[in-house]
mmCIF file of the N, C-alpha and C atoms, coordinates in Angstrom:
data_MODEL
# 
_entry.id   MODEL 
# 
loop_
_atom_site.group_PDB 
_atom_site.id 
_atom_site.type_symbol 
_atom_site.label_atom_id 
_atom_site.label_alt_id 
_atom_site.label_comp_id 
_atom_site.label_asym_id 
_atom_site.label_entity_id 
_atom_site.label_seq_id 
_atom_site.pdbx_PDB_ins_code 
_atom_site.Cartn_x 
_atom_site.Cartn_y 
_atom_site.Cartn_z 
_atom_site.occupancy 
_atom_site.B_iso_or_equiv 
_atom_site.pdbx_formal_charge 
_atom_site.auth_seq_id 
_atom_site.auth_comp_id 
_atom_site.auth_asym_id 
_atom_site.auth_atom_id 
_atom_site.pdbx_PDB_model_num 
ATOM 1   N N  . UNK A 1 1  ? 164.115 82.159  -34.126 1.00 0.00 ? 1  UNK A N  1 
ATOM 2   C CA . UNK A 1 1  ? 164.644 80.998  -33.473 1.00 0.00 ? 1  UNK A CA 1 
ATOM 3   C C  . UNK A 1 1  ? 163.944 79.739  -34.002 1.00 0.00 ? 1  UNK A C  1 
ATOM 4   N N  . UNK A 1 2  ? 162.679 79.842  -34.287 1.00 0.00 ? 2  UNK A N  1 
ATOM 5   C CA . UNK A 1 2  ? 161.952 78.674  -34.791 1.00 0.00 ? 2  UNK A CA 1 
ATOM 6   C C  . UNK A 1 2  ? 162.543 78.189  -36.107 1.00 0.00 ? 2  UNK A C  1 
ATOM 7   N N  . UNK A 1 3  ? 162.895 79.113  -36.998 1.00 0.00 ? 3  UNK A N  1 
ATOM 8   C CA . UNK A 1 3  ? 163.518 78.719  -38.264 1.00 0.00 ? 3  UNK A CA 1 
ATOM 9   C C  . UNK A 1 3  ? 164.818 77.970  -38.026 1.00 0.00 ? 3  UNK A C  1 
ATOM 10  N N  . UNK A 1 4  ? 165.591 78.391  -37.047 1.00 0.00 ? 4  UNK A N  1 
ATOM 11  C CA . UNK A 1 4  ? 166.851 77.725  -36.732 1.00 0.00 ? 4  UNK A CA 1 
ATOM 12  C C  . UNK A 1 4  ? 166.607 76.319  -36.190 1.00 0.00 ? 4  UNK A C  1 
ATOM 13  N N  . UNK A 1 5  ? 165.565 76.158  -35.400 1.00 0.00 ? 5  UNK A N  1 
ATOM 14  C CA . UNK A 1 5  ? 165.223 74.835  -34.881 1.00 0.00 ? 5  UNK A CA 1 
ATOM 15  C C  . UNK A 1 5  ? 164.871 73.901  -36.042 1.00 0.00 ? 5  UNK A C  1 
ATOM 16  N N  . UNK A 1 6  ? 164.062 74.378  -36.977 1.00 0.00 ? 6  UNK A N  1 
ATOM 17  C CA . UNK A 1 6  ? 163.641 73.539  -38.102 1.00 0.00 ? 6  UNK A CA 1 
ATOM 18  C C  . UNK A 1 6  ? 164.740 73.332  -39.134 1.00 0.00 ? 6  UNK A C  1 
ATOM 19  N N  . UNK A 1 7  ? 165.822 74.087  -39.087 1.00 0.00 ? 7  UNK A N  1 
ATOM 20  C CA . UNK A 1 7  ? 166.936 73.898  -40.020 1.00 0.00 ? 7  UNK A CA 1 
ATOM 21  C C  . UNK A 1 7  ? 167.714 72.623  -39.722 1.00 0.00 ? 7  UNK A C  1 
ATOM 22  N N  . UNK A 1 8  ? 167.536 72.053  -38.556 1.00 0.00 ? 8  UNK A N  1 
ATOM 23  C CA . UNK A 1 8  ? 168.198 70.852  -38.060 1.00 0.00 ? 8  UNK A CA 1 
ATOM 24  C C  . UNK A 1 8  ? 169.689 71.061  -37.801 1.00 0.00 ? 8  UNK A C  1 
ATOM 25  N N  . UNK A 1 9  ? 170.135 72.302  -37.742 1.00 0.00 ? 9  UNK A N  1 
ATOM 26  C CA . UNK A 1 9  ? 171.521 72.588  -37.419 1.00 0.00 ? 9  UNK A CA 1 
ATOM 27  C C  . UNK A 1 9  ? 171.722 72.933  -35.953 1.00 0.00 ? 9  UNK A C  1 
ATOM 28  N N  . UNK A 1 10 ? 170.631 72.963  -35.207 1.00 0.00 ? 10 UNK A N  1 
ATOM 29  C CA . UNK A 1 10 ? 170.678 73.337  -33.797 1.00 0.00 ? 10 UNK A CA 1 
ATOM 30  C C  . UNK A 1 10 ? 170.877 72.097  -32.935 1.00 0.00 ? 10 UNK A C  1 
ATOM 31  N N  . UNK A 1 11 ? 171.882 72.104  -32.085 1.00 0.00 ? 11 UNK A N  1 
ATOM 32  C CA . UNK A 1 11 ? 172.185 70.950  -31.222 1.00 0.00 ? 11 UNK A CA 1 
ATOM 33  C C  . UNK A 1 11 ? 171.580 71.108  -29.829 1.00 0.00 ? 11 UNK A C  1 
ATOM 34  N N  . UNK A 1 12 ? 171.598 72.347  -29.301 1.00 0.00 ? 12 UNK A N  1 
ATOM 35  C CA . UNK A 1 12 ? 171.088 72.584  -27.948 1.00 0.00 ? 12 UNK A CA 1 
ATOM 36  C C  . UNK A 1 12 ? 170.578 74.008  -27.849 1.00 0.00 ? 12 UNK A C  1 
ATOM 37  N N  . UNK A 1 13 ? 169.660 74.209  -26.908 1.00 0.00 ? 13 UNK A N  1 
ATOM 38  C CA . UNK A 1 13 ? 169.107 75.540  -26.682 1.00 0.00 ? 13 UNK A CA 1 
ATOM 39  C C  . UNK A 1 13 ? 168.913 75.733  -25.175 1.00 0.00 ? 13 UNK A C  1 
ATOM 40  N N  . UNK A 1 14 ? 169.161 76.935  -24.723 1.00 0.00 ? 14 UNK A N  1 
ATOM 41  C CA . UNK A 1 14 ? 168.975 77.242  -23.314 1.00 0.00 ? 14 UNK A CA 1 
ATOM 42  C C  . UNK A 1 14 ? 168.609 78.705  -23.134 1.00 0.00 ? 14 UNK A C  1 
ATOM 43  N N  . UNK A 1 15 ? 168.252 79.057  -21.948 1.00 0.00 ? 15 UNK A N  1 
ATOM 44  C CA . UNK A 1 15 ? 167.908 80.438  -21.615 1.00 0.00 ? 15 UNK A CA 1 
ATOM 45  C C  . UNK A 1 15 ? 168.767 80.906  -20.463 1.00 0.00 ? 15 UNK A C  1 
ATOM 46  N N  . UNK A 1 16 ? 169.159 82.184  -20.499 1.00 0.00 ? 16 UNK A N  1 
ATOM 47  C CA . UNK A 1 16 ? 169.899 82.796  -19.400 1.00 0.00 ? 16 UNK A CA 1 
ATOM 48  C C  . UNK A 1 16 ? 169.228 84.126  -19.069 1.00 0.00 ? 16 UNK A C  1 
ATOM 49  N N  . UNK A 1 17 ? 169.439 84.591  -17.853 1.00 0.00 ? 17 UNK A N  1 
ATOM 50  C CA . UNK A 1 17 ? 168.890 85.890  -17.474 1.00 0.00 ? 17 UNK A CA 1 
ATOM 51  C C  . UNK A 1 17 ? 169.458 86.972  -18.367 1.00 0.00 ? 17 UNK A C  1 
ATOM 52  N N  . UNK A 1 18 ? 168.606 87.905  -18.730 1.00 0.00 ? 18 UNK A N  1 
ATOM 53  C CA . UNK A 1 18 ? 169.013 89.015  -19.576 1.00 0.00 ? 18 UNK A CA 1 
ATOM 54  C C  . UNK A 1 18 ? 168.884 90.329  -18.835 1.00 0.00 ? 18 UNK A C  1 
ATOM 55  N N  . UNK A 1 19 ? 168.248 91.276  -19.476 1.00 0.00 ? 19 UNK A N  1 
ATOM 56  C CA . UNK A 1 19 ? 168.141 92.632  -18.935 1.00 0.00 ? 19 UNK A CA 1 
ATOM 57  C C  . UNK A 1 19 ? 166.984 92.802  -17.960 1.00 0.00 ? 19 UNK A C  1 
ATOM 58  N N  . UNK A 1 20 ? 166.219 91.750  -17.754 1.00 0.00 ? 20 UNK A N  1 
ATOM 59  C CA . UNK A 1 20 ? 165.039 91.857  -16.900 1.00 0.00 ? 20 UNK A CA 1 
ATOM 60  C C  . UNK A 1 20 ? 163.799 92.095  -17.739 1.00 0.00 ? 20 UNK A C  1 
ATOM 61  N N  . UNK A 1 21 ? 162.674 91.782  -17.182 1.00 0.00 ? 21 UNK A N  1 
ATOM 62  C CA . UNK A 1 21 ? 161.412 91.889  -17.907 1.00 0.00 ? 21 UNK A CA 1 
ATOM 63  C C  . UNK A 1 21 ? 161.021 93.333  -18.173 1.00 0.00 ? 21 UNK A C  1 
ATOM 64  N N  . UNK A 1 22 ? 160.365 93.540  -19.309 1.00 0.00 ? 22 UNK A N  1 
ATOM 65  C CA . UNK A 1 22 ? 159.779 94.828  -19.662 1.00 0.00 ? 22 UNK A CA 1 
ATOM 66  C C  . UNK A 1 22 ? 158.387 94.530  -20.208 1.00 0.00 ? 22 UNK A C  1 
ATOM 67  N N  . UNK A 1 23 ? 157.363 94.548  -19.350 1.00 0.00 ? 23 UNK A N  1 
ATOM 68  C CA . UNK A 1 23 ? 156.006 94.209  -19.794 1.00 0.00 ? 23 UNK A CA 1 
ATOM 69  C C  . UNK A 1 23 ? 155.400 95.320  -20.646 1.00 0.00 ? 23 UNK A C  1 
ATOM 70  N N  . UNK A 1 24 ? 154.291 95.012  -21.301 1.00 0.00 ? 24 UNK A N  1 
ATOM 71  C CA . UNK A 1 24 ? 153.609 96.017  -22.134 1.00 0.00 ? 24 UNK A CA 1 
ATOM 72  C C  . UNK A 1 24 ? 153.208 97.240  -21.328 1.00 0.00 ? 24 UNK A C  1 
ATOM 73  N N  . UNK A 1 25 ? 152.967 97.050  -20.046 1.00 0.00 ? 25 UNK A N  1 
ATOM 74  C CA . UNK A 1 25 ? 152.574 98.181  -19.199 1.00 0.00 ? 25 UNK A CA 1 
ATOM 75  C C  . UNK A 1 25 ? 153.756 99.103  -18.873 1.00 0.00 ? 25 UNK A C  1 
ATOM 76  N N  . UNK A 1 26 ? 154.975 98.633  -19.075 1.00 0.00 ? 26 UNK A N  1 
ATOM 77  C CA . UNK A 1 26 ? 156.178 99.435  -18.792 1.00 0.00 ? 26 UNK A CA 1 
ATOM 78  C C  . UNK A 1 26 ? 157.273 99.113  -19.810 1.00 0.00 ? 26 UNK A C  1 
ATOM 79  N N  . UNK A 1 27 ? 157.039 99.452  -21.100 1.00 0.00 ? 27 UNK A N  1 
ATOM 80  C CA . UNK A 1 27 ? 158.027 99.102  -22.120 1.00 0.00 ? 27 UNK A CA 1 
ATOM 81  C C  . UNK A 1 27 ? 159.326 99.893  -21.961 1.00 0.00 ? 27 UNK A C  1 
ATOM 82  N N  . UNK A 1 28 ? 160.391 99.331  -22.510 1.00 0.00 ? 28 UNK A N  1 
ATOM 83  C CA . UNK A 1 28 ? 161.669 100.041 -22.590 1.00 0.00 ? 28 UNK A CA 1 
ATOM 84  C C  . UNK A 1 28 ? 161.796 100.611 -23.986 1.00 0.00 ? 28 UNK A C  1 
ATOM 85  N N  . UNK A 1 29 ? 162.834 101.412 -24.199 1.00 0.00 ? 29 UNK A N  1 
ATOM 86  C CA . UNK A 1 29 ? 163.080 101.981 -25.527 1.00 0.00 ? 29 UNK A CA 1 
ATOM 87  C C  . UNK A 1 29 ? 164.472 101.621 -25.988 1.00 0.00 ? 29 UNK A C  1 
ATOM 88  N N  . UNK A 1 30 ? 164.612 101.398 -27.310 1.00 0.00 ? 30 UNK A N  1 
ATOM 89  C CA . UNK A 1 30 ? 165.930 101.157 -27.864 1.00 0.00 ? 30 UNK A CA 1 
ATOM 90  C C  . UNK A 1 30 ? 166.602 102.503 -28.162 1.00 0.00 ? 30 UNK A C  1 
ATOM 91  N N  . UNK A 1 31 ? 167.740 102.483 -28.834 1.00 0.00 ? 31 UNK A N  1 
ATOM 92  C CA . UNK A 1 31 ? 168.485 103.723 -29.073 1.00 0.00 ? 31 UNK A CA 1 
ATOM 93  C C  . UNK A 1 31 ? 167.739 104.732 -29.943 1.00 0.00 ? 31 UNK A C  1 
ATOM 94  N N  . UNK A 1 32 ? 166.816 104.255 -30.766 1.00 0.00 ? 32 UNK A N  1 
ATOM 95  C CA . UNK A 1 32 ? 166.039 105.166 -31.600 1.00 0.00 ? 32 UNK A CA 1 
ATOM 96  C C  . UNK A 1 32 ? 164.660 105.443 -31.002 1.00 0.00 ? 32 UNK A C  1 
ATOM 97  N N  . UNK A 1 33 ? 164.513 105.179 -29.732 1.00 0.00 ? 33 UNK A N  1 
ATOM 98  C CA . UNK A 1 33 ? 163.313 105.415 -28.915 1.00 0.00 ? 33 UNK A CA 1 
ATOM 99  C C  . UNK A 1 33 ? 162.102 104.562 -29.316 1.00 0.00 ? 33 UNK A C  1 
ATOM 100 N N  . UNK A 1 34 ? 162.319 103.481 -30.048 1.00 0.00 ? 34 UNK A N  1 
ATOM 101 C CA . UNK A 1 34 ? 161.234 102.553 -30.343 1.00 0.00 ? 34 UNK A CA 1 
ATOM 102 C C  . UNK A 1 34 ? 160.973 101.710 -29.102 1.00 0.00 ? 34 UNK A C  1 
ATOM 103 N N  . UNK A 1 35 ? 159.718 101.530 -28.719 1.00 0.00 ? 35 UNK A N  1 
ATOM 104 C CA . UNK A 1 35 ? 159.425 100.719 -27.533 1.00 0.00 ? 35 UNK A CA 1 
ATOM 105 C C  . UNK A 1 35 ? 159.633 99.234  -27.821 1.00 0.00 ? 35 UNK A C  1 
ATOM 106 N N  . UNK A 1 36 ? 160.021 98.503  -26.802 1.00 0.00 ? 36 UNK A N  1 
ATOM 107 C CA . UNK A 1 36 ? 160.100 97.056  -26.922 1.00 0.00 ? 36 UNK A CA 1 
ATOM 108 C C  . UNK A 1 36 ? 159.669 96.414  -25.612 1.00 0.00 ? 36 UNK A C  1 
ATOM 109 N N  . UNK A 1 37 ? 159.230 95.161  -25.730 1.00 0.00 ? 37 UNK A N  1 
ATOM 110 C CA . UNK A 1 37 ? 158.767 94.378  -24.596 1.00 0.00 ? 37 UNK A CA 1 
ATOM 111 C C  . UNK A 1 37 ? 159.612 93.109  -24.551 1.00 0.00 ? 37 UNK A C  1 
ATOM 112 N N  . UNK A 1 38 ? 159.900 92.626  -23.384 1.00 0.00 ? 38 UNK A N  1 
ATOM 113 C CA . UNK A 1 38 ? 160.698 91.419  -23.257 1.00 0.00 ? 38 UNK A CA 1 
ATOM 114 C C  . UNK A 1 38 ? 160.348 90.674  -21.976 1.00 0.00 ? 38 UNK A C  1 
ATOM 115 N N  . UNK A 1 39 ? 160.522 89.364  -22.026 1.00 0.00 ? 39 UNK A N  1 
ATOM 116 C CA . UNK A 1 39 ? 160.349 88.544  -20.828 1.00 0.00 ? 39 UNK A CA 1 
ATOM 117 C C  . UNK A 1 39 ? 161.603 88.607  -19.964 1.00 0.00 ? 39 UNK A C  1 
ATOM 118 N N  . UNK A 1 40 ? 162.671 89.165  -20.499 1.00 0.00 ? 40 UNK A N  1 
ATOM 119 C CA . UNK A 1 40 ? 163.880 89.371  -19.714 1.00 0.00 ? 40 UNK A CA 1 
ATOM 120 C C  . UNK A 1 40 ? 164.904 88.262  -19.774 1.00 0.00 ? 40 UNK A C  1 
ATOM 121 N N  . UNK A 1 41 ? 164.717 87.288  -20.663 1.00 0.00 ? 41 UNK A N  1 
ATOM 122 C CA . UNK A 1 41 ? 165.700 86.220  -20.805 1.00 0.00 ? 41 UNK A CA 1 
ATOM 123 C C  . UNK A 1 41 ? 166.293 86.245  -22.210 1.00 0.00 ? 41 UNK A C  1 
ATOM 124 N N  . UNK A 1 42 ? 167.489 85.654  -22.338 1.00 0.00 ? 42 UNK A N  1 
ATOM 125 C CA . UNK A 1 42 ? 168.162 85.566  -23.636 1.00 0.00 ? 42 UNK A CA 1 
ATOM 126 C C  . UNK A 1 42 ? 168.260 84.109  -24.049 1.00 0.00 ? 42 UNK A C  1 
ATOM 127 N N  . UNK A 1 43 ? 168.112 83.867  -25.324 1.00 0.00 ? 43 UNK A N  1 
ATOM 128 C CA . UNK A 1 43 ? 168.266 82.517  -25.860 1.00 0.00 ? 43 UNK A CA 1 
ATOM 129 C C  . UNK A 1 43 ? 169.733 82.258  -26.161 1.00 0.00 ? 43 UNK A C  1 
ATOM 130 N N  . UNK A 1 44 ? 170.185 81.060  -25.827 1.00 0.00 ? 44 UNK A N  1 
ATOM 131 C CA . UNK A 1 44 ? 171.531 80.615  -26.175 1.00 0.00 ? 44 UNK A CA 1 
ATOM 132 C C  . UNK A 1 44 ? 171.355 79.413  -27.093 1.00 0.00 ? 44 UNK A C  1 
ATOM 133 N N  . UNK A 1 45 ? 171.905 79.503  -28.296 1.00 0.00 ? 45 UNK A N  1 
ATOM 134 C CA . UNK A 1 45 ? 171.753 78.454  -29.286 1.00 0.00 ? 45 UNK A CA 1 
ATOM 135 C C  . UNK A 1 45 ? 173.118 77.855  -29.595 1.00 0.00 ? 45 UNK A C  1 
ATOM 136 N N  . UNK A 1 46 ? 173.210 76.531  -29.534 1.00 0.00 ? 46 UNK A N  1 
ATOM 137 C CA . UNK A 1 46 ? 174.446 75.826  -29.865 1.00 0.00 ? 46 UNK A CA 1 
ATOM 138 C C  . UNK A 1 46 ? 174.225 75.055  -31.155 1.00 0.00 ? 46 UNK A C  1 
ATOM 139 N N  . UNK A 1 47 ? 175.099 75.288  -32.135 1.00 0.00 ? 47 UNK A N  1 
ATOM 140 C CA . UNK A 1 47 ? 174.948 74.685  -33.451 1.00 0.00 ? 47 UNK A CA 1 
ATOM 141 C C  . UNK A 1 47 ? 175.939 73.547  -33.655 1.00 0.00 ? 47 UNK A C  1 
ATOM 142 N N  . UNK A 1 48 ? 175.619 72.672  -34.615 1.00 0.00 ? 48 UNK A N  1 
ATOM 143 C CA . UNK A 1 48 ? 176.467 71.544  -34.943 1.00 0.00 ? 48 UNK A CA 1 
ATOM 144 C C  . UNK A 1 48 ? 176.437 71.374  -36.457 1.00 0.00 ? 48 UNK A C  1 
ATOM 145 N N  . UNK A 1 49 ? 177.504 70.837  -37.019 1.00 0.00 ? 49 UNK A N  1 
ATOM 146 C CA . UNK A 1 49 ? 177.537 70.585  -38.463 1.00 0.00 ? 49 UNK A CA 1 
ATOM 147 C C  . UNK A 1 49 ? 176.736 69.329  -38.821 1.00 0.00 ? 49 UNK A C  1 
ATOM 148 N N  . UNK A 1 50 ? 176.465 68.496  -37.835 1.00 0.00 ? 50 UNK A N  1 
ATOM 149 C CA . UNK A 1 50 ? 175.625 67.310  -38.038 1.00 0.00 ? 50 UNK A CA 1 
ATOM 150 C C  . UNK A 1 50 ? 174.155 67.703  -37.893 1.00 0.00 ? 50 UNK A C  1 
ATOM 151 N N  . UNK A 1 51 ? 173.278 67.068  -38.670 1.00 0.00 ? 51 UNK A N  1 
ATOM 152 C CA . UNK A 1 51 ? 171.848 67.342  -38.562 1.00 0.00 ? 51 UNK A CA 1 
ATOM 153 C C  . UNK A 1 51 ? 171.302 66.771  -37.263 1.00 0.00 ? 51 UNK A C  1 
ATOM 154 N N  . UNK A 1 52 ? 170.421 67.530  -36.633 1.00 0.00 ? 52 UNK A N  1 
ATOM 155 C CA . UNK A 1 52 ? 169.804 67.113  -35.372 1.00 0.00 ? 52 UNK A CA 1 
ATOM 156 C C  . UNK A 1 52 ? 168.288 67.213  -35.528 1.00 0.00 ? 52 UNK A C  1 
ATOM 157 N N  . UNK A 1 53 ? 167.581 66.121  -35.291 1.00 0.00 ? 53 UNK A N  1 
ATOM 158 C CA . UNK A 1 53 ? 166.126 66.159  -35.410 1.00 0.00 ? 53 UNK A CA 1 
ATOM 159 C C  . UNK A 1 53 ? 165.536 66.952  -34.246 1.00 0.00 ? 53 UNK A C  1 
ATOM 160 N N  . UNK A 1 54 ? 164.303 67.352  -34.392 1.00 0.00 ? 54 UNK A N  1 
ATOM 161 C CA . UNK A 1 54 ? 163.631 68.142  -33.360 1.00 0.00 ? 54 UNK A CA 1 
ATOM 162 C C  . UNK A 1 54 ? 163.609 67.435  -32.013 1.00 0.00 ? 54 UNK A C  1 
ATOM 163 N N  . UNK A 1 55 ? 163.426 66.138  -32.025 1.00 0.00 ? 55 UNK A N  1 
ATOM 164 C CA . UNK A 1 55 ? 163.339 65.398  -30.769 1.00 0.00 ? 55 UNK A CA 1 
ATOM 165 C C  . UNK A 1 55 ? 164.694 65.187  -30.104 1.00 0.00 ? 55 UNK A C  1 
ATOM 166 N N  . UNK A 1 56 ? 165.779 65.442  -30.815 1.00 0.00 ? 56 UNK A N  1 
ATOM 167 C CA . UNK A 1 56 ? 167.121 65.243  -30.261 1.00 0.00 ? 56 UNK A CA 1 
ATOM 168 C C  . UNK A 1 56 ? 167.775 66.535  -29.778 1.00 0.00 ? 56 UNK A C  1 
ATOM 169 N N  . UNK A 1 57 ? 167.116 67.676  -29.954 1.00 0.00 ? 57 UNK A N  1 
ATOM 170 C CA . UNK A 1 57 ? 167.689 68.940  -29.498 1.00 0.00 ? 57 UNK A CA 1 
ATOM 171 C C  . UNK A 1 57 ? 167.713 68.941  -27.977 1.00 0.00 ? 57 UNK A C  1 
ATOM 172 N N  . UNK A 1 58 ? 168.874 69.200  -27.425 1.00 0.00 ? 58 UNK A N  1 
ATOM 173 C CA . UNK A 1 58 ? 169.021 69.214  -25.964 1.00 0.00 ? 58 UNK A CA 1 
ATOM 174 C C  . UNK A 1 58 ? 168.510 70.537  -25.404 1.00 0.00 ? 58 UNK A C  1 
ATOM 175 N N  . UNK A 1 59 ? 167.714 70.476  -24.359 1.00 0.00 ? 59 UNK A N  1 
ATOM 176 C CA . UNK A 1 59 ? 167.254 71.667  -23.645 1.00 0.00 ? 59 UNK A CA 1 
ATOM 177 C C  . UNK A 1 59 ? 168.184 71.846  -22.448 1.00 0.00 ? 59 UNK A C  1 
ATOM 178 N N  . UNK A 1 60 ? 168.980 72.893  -22.469 1.00 0.00 ? 60 UNK A N  1 
ATOM 179 C CA . UNK A 1 60 ? 169.935 73.135  -21.393 1.00 0.00 ? 60 UNK A CA 1 
ATOM 180 C C  . UNK A 1 60 ? 169.193 73.656  -20.157 1.00 0.00 ? 60 UNK A C  1 
ATOM 181 N N  . UNK A 1 61 ? 169.463 73.112  -18.988 1.00 0.00 ? 61 UNK A N  1 
ATOM 182 C CA . UNK A 1 61 ? 168.687 73.433  -17.779 1.00 0.00 ? 61 UNK A CA 1 
ATOM 183 C C  . UNK A 1 61 ? 169.179 74.671  -17.033 1.00 0.00 ? 61 UNK A C  1 
ATOM 184 N N  . UNK A 1 62 ? 169.554 75.703  -17.748 1.00 0.00 ? 62 UNK A N  1 
ATOM 185 C CA . UNK A 1 62 ? 170.126 76.882  -17.104 1.00 0.00 ? 62 UNK A CA 1 
ATOM 186 C C  . UNK A 1 62 ? 169.084 77.737  -16.413 1.00 0.00 ? 62 UNK A C  1 
ATOM 187 N N  . UNK A 1 63 ? 168.086 78.176  -17.159 1.00 0.00 ? 63 UNK A N  1 
ATOM 188 C CA . UNK A 1 63 ? 167.092 79.117  -16.633 1.00 0.00 ? 63 UNK A CA 1 
ATOM 189 C C  . UNK A 1 63 ? 165.715 78.650  -17.076 1.00 0.00 ? 63 UNK A C  1 
ATOM 190 N N  . UNK A 1 64 ? 164.873 78.166  -16.165 1.00 0.00 ? 64 UNK A N  1 
ATOM 191 C CA . UNK A 1 64 ? 163.526 77.757  -16.570 1.00 0.00 ? 64 UNK A CA 1 
ATOM 192 C C  . UNK A 1 64 ? 162.708 78.958  -17.029 1.00 0.00 ? 64 UNK A C  1 
ATOM 193 N N  . UNK A 1 65 ? 161.853 78.719  -17.979 1.00 0.00 ? 65 UNK A N  1 
ATOM 194 C CA . UNK A 1 65 ? 161.027 79.793  -18.531 1.00 0.00 ? 65 UNK A CA 1 
ATOM 195 C C  . UNK A 1 65 ? 159.657 79.231  -18.821 1.00 0.00 ? 65 UNK A C  1 
ATOM 196 N N  . UNK A 1 66 ? 158.676 79.605  -18.047 1.00 0.00 ? 66 UNK A N  1 
ATOM 197 C CA . UNK A 1 66 ? 157.344 79.009  -18.133 1.00 0.00 ? 66 UNK A CA 1 
ATOM 198 C C  . UNK A 1 66 ? 156.436 79.642  -19.177 1.00 0.00 ? 66 UNK A C  1 
ATOM 199 N N  . UNK A 1 67 ? 156.805 80.770  -19.774 1.00 0.00 ? 67 UNK A N  1 
ATOM 200 C CA . UNK A 1 67 ? 155.890 81.457  -20.682 1.00 0.00 ? 67 UNK A CA 1 
ATOM 201 C C  . UNK A 1 67 ? 156.148 81.118  -22.147 1.00 0.00 ? 67 UNK A C  1 
ATOM 202 N N  . UNK A 1 68 ? 157.016 80.184  -22.437 1.00 0.00 ? 68 UNK A N  1 
ATOM 203 C CA . UNK A 1 68 ? 157.318 79.853  -23.817 1.00 0.00 ? 68 UNK A CA 1 
ATOM 204 C C  . UNK A 1 68 ? 157.430 78.354  -24.008 1.00 0.00 ? 68 UNK A C  1 
ATOM 205 N N  . UNK A 1 69 ? 158.107 77.984  -25.059 1.00 0.00 ? 69 UNK A N  1 
ATOM 206 C CA . UNK A 1 69 ? 158.193 76.568  -25.366 1.00 0.00 ? 69 UNK A CA 1 
ATOM 207 C C  . UNK A 1 69 ? 159.285 75.844  -24.598 1.00 0.00 ? 69 UNK A C  1 
ATOM 208 N N  . UNK A 1 70 ? 160.137 76.540  -23.859 1.00 0.00 ? 70 UNK A N  1 
ATOM 209 C CA . UNK A 1 70 ? 161.207 75.907  -23.108 1.00 0.00 ? 70 UNK A CA 1 
ATOM 210 C C  . UNK A 1 70 ? 160.792 75.689  -21.665 1.00 0.00 ? 70 UNK A C  1 
ATOM 211 N N  . UNK A 1 71 ? 159.829 74.860  -21.465 1.00 0.00 ? 71 UNK A N  1 
ATOM 212 C CA . UNK A 1 71 ? 159.359 74.578  -20.110 1.00 0.00 ? 71 UNK A CA 1 
ATOM 213 C C  . UNK A 1 71 ? 160.204 73.463  -19.511 1.00 0.00 ? 71 UNK A C  1 
ATOM 214 N N  . UNK A 1 72 ? 160.719 73.699  -18.351 1.00 0.00 ? 72 UNK A N  1 
ATOM 215 C CA . UNK A 1 72 ? 161.519 72.691  -17.666 1.00 0.00 ? 72 UNK A CA 1 
ATOM 216 C C  . UNK A 1 72 ? 160.604 71.813  -16.827 1.00 0.00 ? 72 UNK A C  1 
ATOM 217 N N  . UNK A 1 73 ? 160.873 70.520  -16.791 1.00 0.00 ? 73 UNK A N  1 
ATOM 218 C CA . UNK A 1 73 ? 160.058 69.655  -15.927 1.00 0.00 ? 73 UNK A CA 1 
ATOM 219 C C  . UNK A 1 73 ? 160.265 69.995  -14.464 1.00 0.00 ? 73 UNK A C  1 
ATOM 220 N N  . UNK A 1 74 ? 159.215 69.875  -13.700 1.00 0.00 ? 74 UNK A N  1 
ATOM 221 C CA . UNK A 1 74 ? 159.292 70.132  -12.263 1.00 0.00 ? 74 UNK A CA 1 
ATOM 222 C C  . UNK A 1 74 ? 159.796 68.857  -11.594 1.00 0.00 ? 74 UNK A C  1 
ATOM 223 N N  . UNK A 1 75 ? 160.847 68.990  -10.797 1.00 0.00 ? 75 UNK A N  1 
ATOM 224 C CA . UNK A 1 75 ? 161.383 67.817  -10.116 1.00 0.00 ? 75 UNK A CA 1 
ATOM 225 C C  . UNK A 1 75 ? 160.558 67.546  -8.860  1.00 0.00 ? 75 UNK A C  1 
ATOM 226 N N  . UNK A 1 76 ? 160.094 66.309  -8.746  1.00 0.00 ? 76 UNK A N  1 
ATOM 227 C CA . UNK A 1 76 ? 159.260 65.944  -7.615  1.00 0.00 ? 76 UNK A CA 1 
ATOM 228 C C  . UNK A 1 76 ? 160.037 65.155  -6.574  1.00 0.00 ? 76 UNK A C  1 
ATOM 229 N N  . UNK A 1 77 ? 161.245 64.717  -6.905  1.00 0.00 ? 77 UNK A N  1 
ATOM 230 C CA . UNK A 1 77 ? 162.031 63.918  -5.987  1.00 0.00 ? 77 UNK A CA 1 
ATOM 231 C C  . UNK A 1 77 ? 161.685 62.443  -6.057  1.00 0.00 ? 77 UNK A C  1 
ATOM 232 N N  . UNK A 1 78 ? 160.694 62.097  -6.904  1.00 0.00 ? 78 UNK A N  1 
ATOM 233 C CA . UNK A 1 78 ? 160.302 60.710  -7.067  1.00 0.00 ? 78 UNK A CA 1 
ATOM 234 C C  . UNK A 1 78 ? 161.115 60.106  -8.196  1.00 0.00 ? 78 UNK A C  1 
ATOM 235 N N  . UNK A 1 79 ? 161.414 58.809  -8.136  1.00 0.00 ? 79 UNK A N  1 
ATOM 236 C CA . UNK A 1 79 ? 162.193 58.151  -9.206  1.00 0.00 ? 79 UNK A CA 1 
ATOM 237 C C  . UNK A 1 79 ? 161.393 58.041  -10.491 1.00 0.00 ? 79 UNK A C  1 
# 
């Protein structure tokens, strides 16, 4: 995903609920029984034919995720 961000073809990024978390203490297995770990969310990437700088990429407010780079601001109700 980082390579896609730096390609400047990414217009927006968001997170949605996925299959649920699978921590290292309780990994899941794929079809070939390889273990995997996940925070349980999926990335949604929206692309554009126009170049978009890093500071102009829109963060979609679908699912906040505090353990990565998509941290949503906490609303305080103050202007």
